[in-house]
Every structure is written in C-alpha cells, then in structure tokens.
TORPAKOL-294357 format. One record per residue: residue number from 1; residue in one letter; x, z, y of N, C-alpha, C, O in turn. Coordinates in nm, 4 decimals. Example, Ala and Ser with C-alpha at 12.3 -4.5 7.8 and 13.67 -1.06 7.14 Angstrom:
# residues 2
{num->1 residu->a n.east->1.3190 n.up->0.7800 n.north->-0.5690 ca.east->1.2300 ca.up->0.7800 ca.north->-0.4500 c.east->1.3200 c.up->0.7800 c.north->-0.3300 o.east->1.4236 o.up->0.8465 o.north->-0.3319};
{num->2 residu->s n.east->1.2850 n.up->0.7080 n.north->-0.2250 ca.east->1.3670 ca.up->0.7140 ca.north->-0.1060 c.east->1.2900 c.up->0.7870 c.north->0.0030 o.east->1.3409 o.up->0.8039 o.north->0.1138};
//
This chain:
# residues 104
{num->1 residu->x n.east->-4.0187 n.up->-0.7866 n.north->3.2995 ca.east->-3.9548 ca.up->-0.8822 ca.north->3.2151 c.east->-3.8220 c.up->-0.8757 c.north->3.2312 o.east->-3.7671 o.up->-0.9073 o.north->3.1257};
{num->2 residu->x n.east->-3.7300 n.up->-0.8435 n.north->3.3335 ca.east->-3.5726 ca.up->-0.8141 ca.north->3.3494 c.east->-3.5570 c.up->-0.7292 c.north->3.2241 o.east->-3.4914 o.up->-0.7743 o.north->3.1303};
{num->3 residu->x n.east->-3.6197 n.up->-0.5954 n.north->3.2161 ca.east->-3.5793 ca.up->-0.5116 ca.north->3.1070 c.east->-3.5923 c.up->-0.5690 c.north->2.9680 o.east->-3.5083 o.up->-0.5449 o.north->2.8813};
{num->4 residu->x n.east->-3.6924 n.up->-0.6409 n.north->2.9484 ca.east->-3.7248 ca.up->-0.7167 ca.north->2.8074 c.east->-3.5863 c.up->-0.8019 c.north->2.7785 o.east->-3.5250 o.up->-0.7987 o.north->2.6718};
{num->5 residu->x n.east->-3.5504 n.up->-0.8760 n.north->2.8911 ca.east->-3.4468 ca.up->-0.9874 ca.north->2.8907 c.east->-3.3009 c.up->-0.8906 c.north->2.8426 o.east->-3.2280 o.up->-0.9136 o.north->2.7461};
{num->6 residu->x n.east->-3.2898 n.up->-0.7925 n.north->2.9308 ca.east->-3.1699 ca.up->-0.7054 ca.north->2.8940 c.east->-3.1721 c.up->-0.6432 c.north->2.7803 o.east->-3.0641 o.up->-0.6111 o.north->2.7307};
{num->7 residu->x n.east->-3.2919 n.up->-0.6124 n.north->2.7147 ca.east->-3.2819 ca.up->-0.5484 ca.north->2.5975 c.east->-3.2632 c.up->-0.6622 c.north->2.4716 o.east->-3.2244 o.up->-0.6276 o.north->2.3600};
{num->8 residu->x n.east->-3.2917 n.up->-0.7818 n.north->2.5013 ca.east->-3.2690 ca.up->-0.8690 ca.north->2.4074 c.east->-3.1410 c.up->-0.9128 c.north->2.4083 o.east->-3.0813 o.up->-0.9508 o.north->2.3076};
{num->9 residu->x n.east->-3.0867 n.up->-0.9082 n.north->2.5417 ca.east->-2.9470 ca.up->-0.9508 ca.north->2.5107 c.east->-2.8645 c.up->-0.8142 c.north->2.4550 o.east->-2.7637 o.up->-0.8417 o.north->2.3899};
{num->10 residu->x n.east->-2.8888 n.up->-0.6960 n.north->2.4689 ca.east->-2.7993 ca.up->-0.5884 ca.north->2.4231 c.east->-2.8344 c.up->-0.6131 c.north->2.2549 o.east->-2.7487 o.up->-0.5813 o.north->2.1725};
{num->11 residu->x n.east->-2.9411 n.up->-0.6608 n.north->2.2186 ca.east->-2.9720 ca.up->-0.6594 ca.north->2.0537 c.east->-2.8715 c.up->-0.7834 c.north->2.0015 o.east->-2.8053 o.up->-0.7761 o.north->1.8980};
{num->12 residu->x n.east->-2.8726 n.up->-0.9223 n.north->2.1110 ca.east->-2.7710 ca.up->-1.0028 ca.north->2.0411 c.east->-2.6541 c.up->-0.9673 c.north->2.0356 o.east->-2.5858 o.up->-0.9875 o.north->1.9352};
{num->13 residu->x n.east->-2.6003 n.up->-0.8959 n.north->2.1637 ca.east->-2.4489 ca.up->-0.8565 ca.north->2.1383 c.east->-2.4035 c.up->-0.7453 c.north->2.0166 o.east->-2.2942 o.up->-0.7329 o.north->1.9613};
{num->14 residu->x n.east->-2.5237 n.up->-0.6737 n.north->1.9981 ca.east->-2.4978 ca.up->-0.5709 ca.north->1.9004 c.east->-2.5058 c.up->-0.6489 c.north->1.7545 o.east->-2.4276 o.up->-0.6182 o.north->1.6645};
{num->15 residu->x n.east->-2.5845 n.up->-0.7300 n.north->1.7414 ca.east->-2.5738 ca.up->-0.8159 ca.north->1.6069 c.east->-2.4365 c.up->-0.8950 c.north->1.6199 o.east->-2.3879 o.up->-0.9066 o.north->1.5074};
{num->16 residu->x n.east->-2.3716 n.up->-0.9427 n.north->1.6996 ca.east->-2.2503 ca.up->-1.0405 ca.north->1.7155 c.east->-2.1414 c.up->-0.9247 c.north->1.6661 o.east->-2.0544 o.up->-0.9471 o.north->1.5819};
{num->17 residu->x n.east->-2.1561 n.up->-0.8292 n.north->1.7163 ca.east->-2.0486 ca.up->-0.7105 ca.north->1.7169 c.east->-2.0821 c.up->-0.6672 c.north->1.5663 o.east->-1.9858 o.up->-0.6625 o.north->1.4897};
{num->18 residu->x n.east->-2.1747 n.up->-0.6439 n.north->1.5296 ca.east->-2.1903 ca.up->-0.5898 ca.north->1.3697 c.east->-2.1292 c.up->-0.7104 c.north->1.2872 o.east->-2.0345 o.up->-0.6904 o.north->1.2112};
{num->19 residu->x n.east->-2.1807 n.up->-0.8260 n.north->1.3022 ca.east->-2.1010 ca.up->-0.9381 ca.north->1.2022 c.east->-1.9467 c.up->-0.9534 c.north->1.2380 o.east->-1.8707 o.up->-0.9689 o.north->1.1424};
{num->20 residu->x n.east->-1.9039 n.up->-0.9511 n.north->1.3398 ca.east->-1.7496 ca.up->-0.9218 ca.north->1.3401 c.east->-1.7057 c.up->-0.8069 c.north->1.2624 o.east->-1.6153 o.up->-0.8292 o.north->1.1818};
{num->21 residu->x n.east->-1.7519 n.up->-0.6872 n.north->1.2705 ca.east->-1.7165 ca.up->-0.5448 ca.north->1.2118 c.east->-1.7197 c.up->-0.6039 c.north->1.0545 o.east->-1.6192 o.up->-0.6123 o.north->0.9839};
{num->22 residu->x n.east->-1.8442 n.up->-0.6401 n.north->1.0173 ca.east->-1.8321 ca.up->-0.6753 ca.north->0.8731 c.east->-1.7259 c.up->-0.7801 c.north->0.7987 o.east->-1.6851 o.up->-0.7678 o.north->0.6832};
{num->23 residu->x n.east->-1.6896 n.up->-0.8902 n.north->0.8961 ca.east->-1.5918 ca.up->-0.9596 ca.north->0.8655 c.east->-1.4436 c.up->-0.8998 c.north->0.8457 o.east->-1.3663 o.up->-0.9363 o.north->0.7571};
{num->24 residu->x n.east->-1.4153 n.up->-0.7953 n.north->0.9497 ca.east->-1.3091 ca.up->-0.7131 ca.north->0.9410 c.east->-1.3125 c.up->-0.6417 c.north->0.7948 o.east->-1.2214 o.up->-0.6574 o.north->0.7135};
{num->25 residu->x n.east->-1.4209 n.up->-0.5661 n.north->0.7718 ca.east->-1.4383 ca.up->-0.4965 ca.north->0.6618 c.east->-1.3953 c.up->-0.5682 c.north->0.5296 o.east->-1.3336 o.up->-0.5123 o.north->0.4390};
{num->26 residu->x n.east->-1.4382 n.up->-0.7074 n.north->0.5298 ca.east->-1.4227 ca.up->-0.7648 ca.north->0.4013 c.east->-1.2800 c.up->-0.8119 c.north->0.4187 o.east->-1.2363 o.up->-0.8386 o.north->0.3067};
{num->27 residu->x n.east->-1.2039 n.up->-0.8297 n.north->0.4972 ca.east->-1.0764 ca.up->-0.8752 ca.north->0.5072 c.east->-0.9705 c.up->-0.7065 c.north->0.4483 o.east->-0.8666 o.up->-0.6959 o.north->0.3831};
{num->28 residu->x n.east->-1.0475 n.up->-0.6202 n.north->0.5011 ca.east->-0.9602 ca.up->-0.4946 ca.north->0.4658 c.east->-0.9937 c.up->-0.4570 c.north->0.3115 o.east->-0.9221 o.up->-0.3794 o.north->0.2482};
{num->29 residu->x n.east->-1.1045 n.up->-0.5167 n.north->0.2588 ca.east->-1.1236 ca.up->-0.4572 ca.north->0.1094 c.east->-1.0578 c.up->-0.5741 c.north->0.0437 o.east->-1.0382 o.up->-0.5562 o.north->-0.0765};
{num->30 residu->x n.east->-1.0127 n.up->-0.7068 n.north->0.0987 ca.east->-0.9454 ca.up->-0.8050 ca.north->0.0296 c.east->-0.7789 c.up->-0.7326 c.north->0.0236 o.east->-0.6989 o.up->-0.7492 o.north->-0.0684};
{num->31 residu->x n.east->-0.7600 n.up->-0.6623 n.north->0.1308 ca.east->-0.5991 ca.up->-0.6416 ca.north->0.1231 c.east->-0.6105 c.up->-0.5084 c.north->0.0320 o.east->-0.5072 o.up->-0.4682 o.north->-0.0216};
{num->32 residu->x n.east->-0.7037 n.up->-0.4543 n.north->0.0168 ca.east->-0.6841 ca.up->-0.3228 ca.north->-0.0587 c.east->-0.6672 c.up->-0.3727 c.north->-0.2367 o.east->-0.6452 o.up->-0.2955 o.north->-0.3301};
{num->33 residu->x n.east->-0.6833 n.up->-0.5068 n.north->-0.2439 ca.east->-0.6639 ca.up->-0.5342 ca.north->-0.3871 c.east->-0.5313 c.up->-0.5532 c.north->-0.4364 o.east->-0.5051 o.up->-0.5915 o.north->-0.5504};
{num->34 residu->x n.east->-0.4331 n.up->-0.5204 n.north->-0.3310 ca.east->-0.2922 ca.up->-0.5150 ca.north->-0.3631 c.east->-0.2704 c.up->-0.4091 c.north->-0.4662 o.east->-0.2812 o.up->-0.2871 o.north->-0.4534};
{num->35 residu->x n.east->-0.2334 n.up->-0.4889 n.north->-0.5846 ca.east->-0.2429 ca.up->-0.4071 ca.north->-0.7286 c.east->-0.1278 c.up->-0.3003 c.north->-0.7289 o.east->-0.1186 o.up->-0.2172 o.north->-0.8192};
{num->36 residu->x n.east->-0.0404 n.up->-0.3068 n.north->-0.6232 ca.east->0.0762 ca.up->-0.2160 ca.north->-0.6251 c.east->0.0566 c.up->-0.0748 c.north->-0.5467 o.east->0.1208 o.up->0.0298 o.north->-0.5559};
{num->37 residu->x n.east->-0.0401 n.up->-0.1051 n.north->-0.4772 ca.east->-0.0759 ca.up->0.0516 ca.north->-0.3836 c.east->-0.2163 c.up->0.0805 c.north->-0.4508 o.east->-0.3062 o.up->-0.0026 o.north->-0.4636};
{num->38 residu->x n.east->-0.2200 n.up->0.2186 n.north->-0.4933 ca.east->-0.3425 ca.up->0.2498 ca.north->-0.5275 c.east->-0.3869 c.up->0.3392 c.north->-0.4405 o.east->-0.3195 o.up->0.4384 o.north->-0.4127};
{num->39 residu->x n.east->-0.5050 n.up->0.3154 n.north->-0.3871 ca.east->-0.5818 ca.up->0.4030 ca.north->-0.2718 c.east->-0.6907 c.up->0.4755 c.north->-0.3583 o.east->-0.7313 o.up->0.4527 o.north->-0.4723};
{num->40 residu->x n.east->-0.7281 n.up->0.5816 n.north->-0.2546 ca.east->-0.8633 ca.up->0.6634 ca.north->-0.2810 c.east->-0.9692 c.up->0.5664 c.north->-0.2724 o.east->-0.9609 o.up->0.4876 o.north->-0.1781};
{num->41 residu->x n.east->-1.0669 n.up->0.5553 n.north->-0.3504 ca.east->-1.1708 ca.up->0.4495 ca.north->-0.2903 c.east->-1.2982 c.up->0.5360 c.north->-0.2338 o.east->-1.4026 o.up->0.4893 o.north->-0.1883};
{num->42 residu->x n.east->-1.2657 n.up->0.6627 n.north->-0.2471 ca.east->-1.3612 ca.up->0.7582 ca.north->-0.1839 c.east->-1.2895 c.up->0.8909 c.north->-0.1438 o.east->-1.1921 o.up->0.9267 o.north->-0.2101};
{num->43 residu->x n.east->-1.3316 n.up->0.9627 n.north->-0.0419 ca.east->-1.2701 ca.up->1.0995 ca.north->-0.0242 c.east->-1.2778 c.up->1.1920 c.north->-0.1466 o.east->-1.3648 o.up->1.1693 o.north->-0.2306};
{num->44 residu->x n.east->-1.2071 n.up->1.2776 n.north->-0.1599 ca.east->-1.2025 ca.up->1.3692 ca.north->-0.2705 c.east->-1.0843 c.up->1.4413 c.north->-0.2871 o.east->-0.9907 o.up->1.4303 o.north->-0.2080};
{num->45 residu->x n.east->-1.0817 n.up->1.5307 n.north->-0.4063 ca.east->-0.9570 ca.up->1.6082 ca.north->-0.4213 c.east->-0.8888 c.up->1.5673 c.north->-0.5673 o.east->-0.9499 o.up->1.5368 o.north->-0.6697};
{num->46 residu->x n.east->-0.7493 n.up->1.5750 n.north->-0.5487 ca.east->-0.6606 ca.up->1.5225 ca.north->-0.6608 c.east->-0.6908 c.up->1.6573 c.north->-0.7589 o.east->-0.6782 o.up->1.7748 o.north->-0.7245};
{num->47 residu->x n.east->-0.7328 n.up->1.6081 n.north->-0.8869 ca.east->-0.7227 ca.up->1.7118 ca.north->-0.9866 c.east->-0.5816 c.up->1.7315 c.north->-1.0772 o.east->-0.5233 o.up->1.8314 o.north->-1.1195};
{num->48 residu->x n.east->-0.5578 n.up->1.5983 n.north->-1.0853 ca.east->-0.4545 ca.up->1.5898 ca.north->-1.1753 c.east->-0.3530 c.up->1.4619 c.north->-1.1453 o.east->-0.4063 o.up->1.3558 o.north->-1.1126};
{num->49 residu->x n.east->-0.2463 n.up->1.4670 n.north->-1.1528 ca.east->-0.1308 ca.up->1.3622 ca.north->-1.1576 c.east->-0.0807 c.up->1.3400 c.north->-1.2980 o.east->-0.0492 o.up->1.4409 o.north->-1.3610};
{num->50 residu->x n.east->-0.0706 n.up->1.2398 n.north->-1.3472 ca.east->-0.0101 ca.up->1.2124 ca.north->-1.4626 c.east->0.0992 c.up->1.1430 c.north->-1.5012 o.east->0.1420 o.up->1.1116 o.north->-1.6123};
{num->51 residu->x n.east->0.1493 n.up->1.1184 n.north->-1.3559 ca.east->0.2798 ca.up->1.0415 ca.north->-1.3570 c.east->0.3751 c.up->1.0744 c.north->-1.2737 o.east->0.3485 o.up->1.1456 o.north->-1.1769};
{num->52 residu->x n.east->0.4938 n.up->1.0314 n.north->-1.2952 ca.east->0.6044 ca.up->1.0748 ca.north->-1.1666 c.east->0.6664 c.up->0.9792 c.north->-1.1659 o.east->0.6655 o.up->0.8964 o.north->-1.2570};
{num->53 residu->x n.east->0.7649 n.up->0.9683 n.north->-1.0126 ca.east->0.8378 ca.up->0.8419 ca.north->-0.9571 c.east->0.9395 c.up->0.7980 c.north->-1.0937 o.east->0.9921 o.up->0.8855 o.north->-1.1624};
{num->54 residu->x n.east->0.9541 n.up->0.6841 n.north->-1.1150 ca.east->1.0274 ca.up->0.6258 ca.north->-1.2016 c.east->0.9772 c.up->0.6087 c.north->-1.3473 o.east->1.0455 o.up->0.5618 o.north->-1.4383};
{num->55 residu->x n.east->0.8687 n.up->0.6459 n.north->-1.3564 ca.east->0.7894 ca.up->0.6453 ca.north->-1.5179 c.east->0.7347 c.up->0.5128 c.north->-1.5186 o.east->0.6762 o.up->0.4602 o.north->-1.4239};
{num->56 residu->x n.east->0.7581 n.up->0.4595 n.north->-1.6362 ca.east->0.7227 ca.up->0.3463 ca.north->-1.6865 c.east->0.5550 c.up->0.3291 c.north->-1.7048 o.east->0.5153 o.up->0.4198 o.north->-1.7779};
{num->57 residu->x n.east->0.4610 n.up->0.2540 n.north->-1.6676 ca.east->0.3110 ca.up->0.2761 ca.north->-1.7004 c.east->0.2878 c.up->0.1421 c.north->-1.7554 o.east->0.3636 o.up->0.0470 o.north->-1.7364};
{num->58 residu->x n.east->0.1616 n.up->0.1381 n.north->-1.8360 ca.east->0.1035 ca.up->0.0316 ca.north->-1.8787 c.east->-0.0275 c.up->-0.0013 c.north->-1.8173 o.east->-0.1054 o.up->0.0853 o.north->-1.7775};
{num->59 residu->x n.east->-0.0496 n.up->-0.1303 n.north->-1.8106 ca.east->-0.1894 ca.up->-0.1432 ca.north->-1.7390 c.east->-0.2871 c.up->-0.0617 c.north->-1.8352 o.east->-0.2713 o.up->-0.0564 o.north->-1.9572};
{num->60 residu->x n.east->-0.4036 n.up->0.0092 n.north->-1.7561 ca.east->-0.4680 ca.up->0.0471 ca.north->-1.7927 c.east->-0.4468 c.up->0.2306 c.north->-1.8128 o.east->-0.5455 o.up->0.3026 o.north->-1.8282};
{num->61 residu->x n.east->-0.3472 n.up->0.2697 n.north->-1.8104 ca.east->-0.3244 ca.up->0.4129 ca.north->-1.8073 c.east->-0.3430 c.up->0.4744 c.north->-1.6909 o.east->-0.3133 o.up->0.4376 o.north->-1.5772};
{num->62 residu->x n.east->-0.4094 n.up->0.5991 n.north->-1.7399 ca.east->-0.4196 ca.up->0.6836 ca.north->-1.6210 c.east->-0.3248 c.up->0.7350 c.north->-1.5354 o.east->-0.2307 o.up->0.7961 o.north->-1.5861};
{num->63 residu->x n.east->-0.3310 n.up->0.7214 n.north->-1.4046 ca.east->-0.2408 ca.up->0.7729 ca.north->-1.3110 c.east->-0.2398 c.up->0.9116 c.north->-1.2518 o.east->-0.1529 o.up->0.9988 o.north->-1.2487};
{num->64 residu->x n.east->-0.3936 n.up->0.9038 n.north->-1.1945 ca.east->-0.4569 ca.up->1.0084 ca.north->-1.1228 c.east->-0.6003 c.up->1.0372 c.north->-1.1591 o.east->-0.6802 o.up->0.9455 o.north->-1.1781};
{num->65 residu->x n.east->-0.6332 n.up->1.1653 n.north->-1.1689 ca.east->-0.7583 ca.up->1.1993 ca.north->-1.1695 c.east->-0.8082 c.up->1.2580 c.north->-1.0405 o.east->-0.7528 o.up->1.3533 o.north->-0.9857};
{num->66 residu->x n.east->-0.9278 n.up->1.1902 n.north->-0.9886 ca.east->-0.9697 ca.up->1.2246 ca.north->-0.8468 c.east->-1.1085 c.up->1.2525 c.north->-0.8460 o.east->-1.1991 o.up->1.1723 o.north->-0.8688};
{num->67 residu->x n.east->-1.1195 n.up->1.3904 n.north->-0.8137 ca.east->-1.2806 ca.up->1.4445 ca.north->-0.7859 c.east->-1.3567 c.up->1.4382 c.north->-0.6723 o.east->-1.3418 o.up->1.5059 o.north->-0.5706};
{num->68 residu->x n.east->-1.4455 n.up->1.3472 n.north->-0.6958 ca.east->-1.5300 ca.up->1.3019 ca.north->-0.5760 c.east->-1.6871 c.up->1.3260 c.north->-0.6100 o.east->-1.7297 o.up->1.2658 o.north->-0.7086};
{num->69 residu->x n.east->-1.7733 n.up->1.4050 n.north->-0.5407 ca.east->-1.8842 ca.up->1.4148 ca.north->-0.5631 c.east->-1.9122 c.up->1.4741 c.north->-0.7172 o.east->-1.9914 o.up->1.4181 o.north->-0.7930};
{num->70 residu->x n.east->-1.8476 n.up->1.5779 n.north->-0.7490 ca.east->-1.8248 ca.up->1.6471 ca.north->-0.8558 c.east->-1.8336 c.up->1.5330 c.north->-0.9958 o.east->-1.9078 o.up->1.5506 o.north->-1.0924};
{num->71 residu->x n.east->-1.7666 n.up->1.4497 n.north->-0.9831 ca.east->-1.7191 ca.up->1.3539 ca.north->-1.0986 c.east->-1.5872 c.up->1.3414 c.north->-1.0935 o.east->-1.5285 o.up->1.3420 o.north->-0.9853};
{num->72 residu->x n.east->-1.5306 n.up->1.3300 n.north->-1.1977 ca.east->-1.3949 ca.up->1.2942 ca.north->-1.2324 c.east->-1.3608 c.up->1.1718 c.north->-1.2325 o.east->-1.4009 o.up->1.1140 o.north->-1.3335};
{num->73 residu->x n.east->-1.2931 n.up->1.0962 n.north->-1.1488 ca.east->-1.2442 ca.up->0.9363 ca.north->-1.1548 c.east->-1.1275 c.up->0.9130 c.north->-1.2026 o.east->-1.0336 o.up->0.9676 o.north->-1.1448};
{num->74 residu->x n.east->-1.1053 n.up->0.8460 n.north->-1.2935 ca.east->-0.9876 ca.up->0.8022 ca.north->-1.3367 c.east->-0.8937 c.up->0.6869 c.north->-1.2595 o.east->-0.9210 o.up->0.5687 o.north->-1.2802};
{num->75 residu->x n.east->-0.7970 n.up->0.7175 n.north->-1.1816 ca.east->-0.7346 ca.up->0.6011 ca.north->-1.1370 c.east->-0.6455 c.up->0.5581 c.north->-1.2488 o.east->-0.5853 o.up->0.6398 o.north->-1.3184};
{num->76 residu->x n.east->-0.6364 n.up->0.4054 n.north->-1.2682 ca.east->-0.5869 ca.up->0.3457 ca.north->-1.3738 c.east->-0.4877 c.up->0.2541 c.north->-1.3192 o.east->-0.5239 o.up->0.1939 o.north->-1.2181};
{num->77 residu->x n.east->-0.3459 n.up->0.2248 n.north->-1.3725 ca.east->-0.2570 ca.up->0.1292 ca.north->-1.3573 c.east->-0.3294 c.up->-0.0216 c.north->-1.3568 o.east->-0.3975 o.up->-0.0643 o.north->-1.4501};
{num->78 residu->x n.east->-0.3087 n.up->-0.0735 n.north->-1.2675 ca.east->-0.3830 ca.up->-0.2232 ca.north->-1.2650 c.east->-0.2925 c.up->-0.3247 c.north->-1.3270 o.east->-0.3354 o.up->-0.4388 o.north->-1.3442};
{num->79 residu->x n.east->-0.1669 n.up->-0.2914 n.north->-1.3632 ca.east->-0.0544 ca.up->-0.3722 ca.north->-1.4246 c.east->0.0436 c.up->-0.2786 c.north->-1.4782 o.east->0.0554 o.up->-0.1605 o.north->-1.4455};
{num->80 residu->x n.east->0.1197 n.up->-0.3492 n.north->-1.5724 ca.east->0.2373 ca.up->-0.2930 ca.north->-1.6467 c.east->0.3297 c.up->-0.2858 c.north->-1.5041 o.east->0.3391 o.up->-0.3727 o.north->-1.4173};
{num->81 residu->x n.east->0.3959 n.up->-0.1496 n.north->-1.5100 ca.east->0.4937 ca.up->-0.1524 ca.north->-1.3879 c.east->0.5578 c.up->-0.0319 c.north->-1.3889 o.east->0.5317 o.up->0.0409 o.north->-1.4846};
{num->82 residu->x n.east->0.6511 n.up->0.0160 n.north->-1.2901 ca.east->0.7204 ca.up->0.1410 ca.north->-1.2715 c.east->0.6603 c.up->0.2115 c.north->-1.1518 o.east->0.6310 o.up->0.1559 o.north->-1.0460};
{num->83 residu->x n.east->0.6442 n.up->0.3464 n.north->-1.1811 ca.east->0.5992 ca.up->0.4027 ca.north->-1.0333 c.east->0.6994 c.up->0.4377 c.north->-0.9559 o.east->0.7966 o.up->0.5057 o.north->-0.9887};
{num->84 residu->x n.east->0.6717 n.up->0.3823 n.north->-0.8326 ca.east->0.7652 ca.up->0.3786 ca.north->-0.6982 c.east->0.7526 c.up->0.4979 c.north->-0.6077 o.east->0.8570 o.up->0.5401 o.north->-0.5579};
{num->85 residu->x n.east->0.6273 n.up->0.5646 n.north->-0.5763 ca.east->0.6096 ca.up->0.6618 ca.north->-0.5197 c.east->0.4835 c.up->0.7439 c.north->-0.5659 o.east->0.3872 o.up->0.6821 o.north->-0.6113};
{num->86 residu->x n.east->0.4806 n.up->0.8847 n.north->-0.5556 ca.east->0.3599 ca.up->0.9409 ca.north->-0.5922 c.east->0.3420 c.up->1.0443 c.north->-0.4545 o.east->0.4275 o.up->1.1252 o.north->-0.4187};
{num->87 residu->x n.east->0.2346 n.up->1.0254 n.north->-0.3997 ca.east->0.2103 ca.up->1.0551 ca.north->-0.2721 c.east->0.1027 c.up->1.2222 c.north->-0.2667 o.east->0.0722 o.up->1.2905 o.north->-0.1690};
{num->88 residu->x n.east->0.0750 n.up->1.2379 n.north->-0.3900 ca.east->-0.0422 ca.up->1.3248 ca.north->-0.3952 c.east->-0.0070 c.up->1.4707 c.north->-0.5100 o.east->0.0823 o.up->1.4652 o.north->-0.5946};
{num->89 residu->x n.east->-0.0671 n.up->1.5529 n.north->-0.4962 ca.east->-0.0320 ca.up->1.6589 ca.north->-0.6025 c.east->-0.1786 c.up->1.7407 c.north->-0.6334 o.east->-0.2666 o.up->1.7315 o.north->-0.5478};
{num->90 residu->x n.east->-0.1988 n.up->1.8047 n.north->-0.7321 ca.east->-0.3134 ca.up->1.8708 ca.north->-0.7567 c.east->-0.3718 c.up->1.9415 c.north->-0.6546 o.east->-0.2992 o.up->2.0267 o.north->-0.6034};
{num->91 residu->x n.east->-0.4803 n.up->1.9301 n.north->-0.6117 ca.east->-0.5477 ca.up->2.0381 ca.north->-0.5162 c.east->-0.5371 c.up->1.9462 c.north->-0.3751 o.east->-0.6201 o.up->1.9701 o.north->-0.2874};
{num->92 residu->x n.east->-0.4623 n.up->1.8687 n.north->-0.3581 ca.east->-0.4426 ca.up->1.7704 ca.north->-0.2292 c.east->-0.6066 c.up->1.6912 c.north->-0.2139 o.east->-0.6724 o.up->1.6360 o.north->-0.3021};
{num->93 residu->x n.east->-0.6376 n.up->1.7103 n.north->-0.0732 ca.east->-0.7610 ca.up->1.6360 ca.north->-0.0518 c.east->-0.7262 c.up->1.5253 c.north->0.0133 o.east->-0.6362 o.up->1.5281 o.north->0.0973};
{num->94 residu->x n.east->-0.7950 n.up->1.4107 n.north->-0.0181 ca.east->-0.7737 ca.up->1.2774 ca.north->0.0226 c.east->-0.8924 c.up->1.2046 c.north->0.0978 o.east->-1.0075 o.up->1.2423 o.north->0.0757};
{num->95 residu->x n.east->-0.8727 n.up->1.1236 n.north->0.1670 ca.east->-0.9439 ca.up->1.0413 ca.north->0.2459 c.east->-0.9599 c.up->0.9020 c.north->0.1916 o.east->-0.8671 o.up->0.8487 o.north->0.1308};
{num->96 residu->x n.east->-1.0832 n.up->0.8369 n.north->0.2132 ca.east->-1.1107 ca.up->0.6925 ca.north->0.1607 c.east->-0.9981 c.up->0.6178 c.north->0.2092 o.east->-0.9574 o.up->0.6319 o.north->0.3245};
{num->97 residu->x n.east->-0.9447 n.up->0.5373 n.north->0.1247 ca.east->-0.8032 ca.up->0.4614 ca.north->0.1772 c.east->-0.6613 c.up->0.5094 c.north->0.1512 o.east->-0.5647 o.up->0.4333 o.north->0.1555};
{num->98 residu->x n.east->-0.6530 n.up->0.6442 n.north->0.1229 ca.east->-0.5321 ca.up->0.7309 ca.north->0.1145 c.east->-0.4587 c.up->0.6478 c.north->0.0192 o.east->-0.5308 o.up->0.5993 o.north->-0.0680};
{num->99 residu->x n.east->-0.3237 n.up->0.6160 n.north->0.0122 ca.east->-0.2401 ca.up->0.5673 ca.north->-0.0872 c.east->-0.1670 c.up->0.6801 c.north->-0.1557 o.east->-0.0747 o.up->0.7486 o.north->-0.1116};
{num->100 residu->x n.east->-0.2461 n.up->0.6868 n.north->-0.3091 ca.east->-0.1695 ca.up->0.7878 ca.north->-0.3544 c.east->-0.0676 c.up->0.7657 c.north->-0.4585 o.east->0.0047 o.up->0.8617 o.north->-0.4850};
{num->101 residu->x n.east->-0.0493 n.up->0.6499 n.north->-0.5248 ca.east->0.0341 ca.up->0.5986 ca.north->-0.6020 c.east->0.0767 c.up->0.4493 c.north->-0.5495 o.east->-0.0023 o.up->0.3643 o.north->-0.5083};
{num->102 residu->x n.east->0.2413 n.up->0.4338 n.north->-0.5617 ca.east->0.2873 ca.up->0.2978 ca.north->-0.5217 c.east->0.3653 c.up->0.2481 c.north->-0.6565 o.east->0.4554 o.up->0.3131 o.north->-0.7094};
{num->103 residu->x n.east->0.3206 n.up->0.1334 n.north->-0.6996 ca.east->0.3957 ca.up->0.0897 ca.north->-0.8191 c.east->0.5014 c.up->-0.0142 c.north->-0.7601 o.east->0.4822 o.up->-0.0670 o.north->-0.6506};
{num->104 residu->x n.east->0.6168 n.up->-0.0417 n.north->-0.8400 ca.east->0.7137 ca.up->-0.1443 ca.north->-0.7987 c.east->0.6723 c.up->-0.2717 c.north->-0.8262 o.east->0.7438 o.up->-0.3675 o.north->-0.7969};
//
C-alpha cells in the first residue's frame, strides 16, 4: 500500500511539473512572436542569405533560406523595416530559436 501511495504521489508531482513546463513553453512562444527578431523555427543549415545590414526590406520579402529536413524554408520579413543584424551566413548550422536576422 505504501508503494502504491508513493507511486501516485510521483505521478501527481510529474503532472504538475509537466503543466508548469507547458506554461513556460507558451510564454516562450509568445516572446518569439517579436517581429524584429527572426529566429530559426527548427534546427537546420543556412542555404542562402538574401539581405545585408542596412538594407531596406518589405513585408513578405525573403531574408534567409533555411534547409531543414531536406526542405528549403523561406524566412520572410514580417514587417517593412531595415536590417539591423545578420547573424548567419551560407553553410552555418543553427539550432531552434537561434536569432538569424534582427530588424530595426
């Protein structure tokens, strides 16, 4: 009976911890919606960088092409802006969440 009680207690604690972690992930995804910092949504390799610092970009313009899982993903400008930073070059491997381009 003691063993069963301990096991139930562990499951309850694990469930609470999982719920707390999911809340953190929600908060992190909300902060990733910052339209000025363009991050890798998946690990991959940079195929092409189509912009440079100081360049004016229009909403929808391709900034970077990221190869992930044998698919070329176009990273688009979410707003009209000027490129403030470019933190990648072709051939770079990036992890999920890496800030590739920063807009002003």
